[in-house]
PyMOL CGO cylinders between C-alpha atoms (Angstrom):
from pymol import cmd
from pymol.cgo import CYLINDER

trace = [
    CYLINDER, 120.99, 125.82, 74.00, 122.31, 129.35, 73.53, 0.3, 1, 1, 1, 1, 1, 1,
    CYLINDER, 122.31, 129.35, 73.53, 125.30, 130.45, 75.53, 0.3, 1, 1, 1, 1, 1, 1,
    CYLINDER, 125.30, 130.45, 75.53, 123.83, 133.90, 76.14, 0.3, 1, 1, 1, 1, 1, 1,
    CYLINDER, 123.83, 133.90, 76.14, 121.92, 134.52, 79.38, 0.3, 1, 1, 1, 1, 1, 1,
    CYLINDER, 121.92, 134.52, 79.38, 118.17, 135.04, 79.40, 0.3, 1, 1, 1, 1, 1, 1,
    CYLINDER, 118.17, 135.04, 79.40, 117.45, 138.66, 78.47, 0.3, 1, 1, 1, 1, 1, 1,
    CYLINDER, 117.45, 138.66, 78.47, 114.25, 138.79, 80.55, 0.3, 1, 1, 1, 1, 1, 1,
    CYLINDER, 114.25, 138.79, 80.55, 116.28, 139.22, 83.73, 0.3, 1, 1, 1, 1, 1, 1,
    CYLINDER, 116.28, 139.22, 83.73, 118.62, 142.21, 83.56, 0.3, 1, 1, 1, 1, 1, 1,
    CYLINDER, 118.62, 142.21, 83.56, 122.14, 141.97, 84.92, 0.3, 1, 1, 1, 1, 1, 1,
    CYLINDER, 122.14, 141.97, 84.92, 123.24, 144.24, 87.80, 0.3, 1, 1, 1, 1, 1, 1,
    CYLINDER, 123.24, 144.24, 87.80, 125.28, 146.32, 85.34, 0.3, 1, 1, 1, 1, 1, 1,
    CYLINDER, 125.28, 146.32, 85.34, 122.16, 146.97, 83.27, 0.3, 1, 1, 1, 1, 1, 1,
    CYLINDER, 122.16, 146.97, 83.27, 120.18, 148.22, 86.26, 0.3, 1, 1, 1, 1, 1, 1,
    CYLINDER, 120.18, 148.22, 86.26, 122.94, 150.43, 87.63, 0.3, 1, 1, 1, 1, 1, 1,
    CYLINDER, 122.94, 150.43, 87.63, 121.49, 153.51, 85.94, 0.3, 1, 1, 1, 1, 1, 1,
    CYLINDER, 121.49, 153.51, 85.94, 117.85, 154.58, 85.93, 0.3, 1, 1, 1, 1, 1, 1,
    CYLINDER, 117.85, 154.58, 85.93, 117.86, 154.72, 82.12, 0.3, 1, 1, 1, 1, 1, 1,
    CYLINDER, 117.86, 154.72, 82.12, 119.07, 151.14, 81.85, 0.3, 1, 1, 1, 1, 1, 1,
    CYLINDER, 119.07, 151.14, 81.85, 116.53, 149.98, 84.43, 0.3, 1, 1, 1, 1, 1, 1,
    CYLINDER, 116.53, 149.98, 84.43, 113.76, 151.70, 82.47, 0.3, 1, 1, 1, 1, 1, 1,
    CYLINDER, 113.76, 151.70, 82.47, 114.93, 150.03, 79.26, 0.3, 1, 1, 1, 1, 1, 1,
    CYLINDER, 114.93, 150.03, 79.26, 114.98, 146.64, 80.98, 0.3, 1, 1, 1, 1, 1, 1,
    CYLINDER, 114.98, 146.64, 80.98, 111.48, 147.18, 82.38, 0.3, 1, 1, 1, 1, 1, 1,
    CYLINDER, 111.48, 147.18, 82.38, 110.21, 148.27, 78.96, 0.3, 1, 1, 1, 1, 1, 1,
    CYLINDER, 110.21, 148.27, 78.96, 111.78, 145.23, 77.31, 0.3, 1, 1, 1, 1, 1, 1,
    CYLINDER, 111.78, 145.23, 77.31, 110.19, 142.95, 79.87, 0.3, 1, 1, 1, 1, 1, 1,
    CYLINDER, 110.19, 142.95, 79.87, 106.79, 144.59, 79.40, 0.3, 1, 1, 1, 1, 1, 1,
    CYLINDER, 106.79, 144.59, 79.40, 107.13, 144.21, 75.63, 0.3, 1, 1, 1, 1, 1, 1,
    CYLINDER, 107.13, 144.21, 75.63, 108.06, 140.53, 75.98, 0.3, 1, 1, 1, 1, 1, 1,
    CYLINDER, 108.06, 140.53, 75.98, 105.05, 139.88, 78.23, 0.3, 1, 1, 1, 1, 1, 1,
    CYLINDER, 105.05, 139.88, 78.23, 102.67, 141.63, 75.81, 0.3, 1, 1, 1, 1, 1, 1,
    CYLINDER, 102.67, 141.63, 75.81, 104.07, 139.59, 72.91, 0.3, 1, 1, 1, 1, 1, 1,
    CYLINDER, 104.07, 139.59, 72.91, 103.64, 136.41, 74.94, 0.3, 1, 1, 1, 1, 1, 1,
    CYLINDER, 103.64, 136.41, 74.94, 100.02, 137.28, 75.73, 0.3, 1, 1, 1, 1, 1, 1,
    CYLINDER, 100.02, 137.28, 75.73, 99.30, 138.08, 72.09, 0.3, 1, 1, 1, 1, 1, 1,
    CYLINDER, 99.30, 138.08, 72.09, 100.89, 134.82, 70.93, 0.3, 1, 1, 1, 1, 1, 1,
    CYLINDER, 100.89, 134.82, 70.93, 98.87, 132.87, 73.48, 0.3, 1, 1, 1, 1, 1, 1,
    CYLINDER, 98.87, 132.87, 73.48, 95.66, 134.58, 72.39, 0.3, 1, 1, 1, 1, 1, 1,
    CYLINDER, 95.66, 134.58, 72.39, 96.40, 133.73, 68.75, 0.3, 1, 1, 1, 1, 1, 1,
    CYLINDER, 96.40, 133.73, 68.75, 97.09, 130.13, 69.69, 0.3, 1, 1, 1, 1, 1, 1,
    CYLINDER, 97.09, 130.13, 69.69, 93.65, 129.84, 71.30, 0.3, 1, 1, 1, 1, 1, 1,
    CYLINDER, 93.65, 129.84, 71.30, 92.00, 131.32, 68.19, 0.3, 1, 1, 1, 1, 1, 1,
    CYLINDER, 92.00, 131.32, 68.19, 93.85, 128.86, 65.94, 0.3, 1, 1, 1, 1, 1, 1,
    CYLINDER, 93.85, 128.86, 65.94, 92.76, 126.00, 68.18, 0.3, 1, 1, 1, 1, 1, 1,
    CYLINDER, 92.76, 126.00, 68.18, 89.14, 127.21, 68.09, 0.3, 1, 1, 1, 1, 1, 1,
    CYLINDER, 89.14, 127.21, 68.09, 89.13, 127.43, 64.28, 0.3, 1, 1, 1, 1, 1, 1,
    CYLINDER, 89.13, 127.43, 64.28, 90.73, 123.98, 64.02, 0.3, 1, 1, 1, 1, 1, 1,
    CYLINDER, 90.73, 123.98, 64.02, 88.17, 122.37, 66.32, 0.3, 1, 1, 1, 1, 1, 1,
    CYLINDER, 88.17, 122.37, 66.32, 85.32, 124.14, 64.53, 0.3, 1, 1, 1, 1, 1, 1,
    CYLINDER, 85.32, 124.14, 64.53, 86.62, 122.84, 61.20, 0.3, 1, 1, 1, 1, 1, 1,
    CYLINDER, 86.62, 122.84, 61.20, 86.86, 119.28, 62.52, 0.3, 1, 1, 1, 1, 1, 1,
    CYLINDER, 86.86, 119.28, 62.52, 83.23, 119.44, 63.62, 0.3, 1, 1, 1, 1, 1, 1,
    CYLINDER, 83.23, 119.44, 63.62, 82.10, 120.71, 60.22, 0.3, 1, 1, 1, 1, 1, 1,
    CYLINDER, 82.10, 120.71, 60.22, 83.95, 117.85, 58.52, 0.3, 1, 1, 1, 1, 1, 1,
    CYLINDER, 83.95, 117.85, 58.52, 82.43, 115.36, 60.96, 0.3, 1, 1, 1, 1, 1, 1,
    CYLINDER, 82.43, 115.36, 60.96, 78.89, 116.65, 60.35, 0.3, 1, 1, 1, 1, 1, 1,
    CYLINDER, 78.89, 116.65, 60.35, 79.38, 116.44, 56.58, 0.3, 1, 1, 1, 1, 1, 1,
    CYLINDER, 79.38, 116.44, 56.58, 80.66, 112.87, 56.91, 0.3, 1, 1, 1, 1, 1, 1,
    CYLINDER, 80.66, 112.87, 56.91, 77.73, 111.91, 59.14, 0.3, 1, 1, 1, 1, 1, 1,
    CYLINDER, 77.73, 111.91, 59.14, 75.33, 113.41, 56.61, 0.3, 1, 1, 1, 1, 1, 1,
    CYLINDER, 75.33, 113.41, 56.61, 77.04, 111.54, 53.77, 0.3, 1, 1, 1, 1, 1, 1,
    CYLINDER, 77.04, 111.54, 53.77, 76.91, 108.20, 55.59, 0.3, 1, 1, 1, 1, 1, 1,
    CYLINDER, 76.91, 108.20, 55.59, 73.28, 108.54, 56.65, 0.3, 1, 1, 1, 1, 1, 1,
    CYLINDER, 73.28, 108.54, 56.65, 72.14, 109.57, 53.17, 0.3, 1, 1, 1, 1, 1, 1,
    CYLINDER, 72.14, 109.57, 53.17, 74.15, 107.02, 51.20, 0.3, 1, 1, 1, 1, 1, 1,
    CYLINDER, 74.15, 107.02, 51.20, 72.20, 104.48, 49.21, 0.3, 1, 1, 1, 1, 1, 1,
]
cmd.load_cgo(trace, "trace")
């Protein structure tokens, strides 16, 4: 567990100036967009994985039903 505080929530010293508040808001927006992109990629990886499992299953079913 890191000893540093969570950077998503700015400290009062960081929001004391408008420039610092804007930087904190921009950092938070960037973090949220990265999180959304990572989540979207995770769903695509899951979809490809499940698709691949089905292809393997269909090939195995074909092999078993056509075995002599």
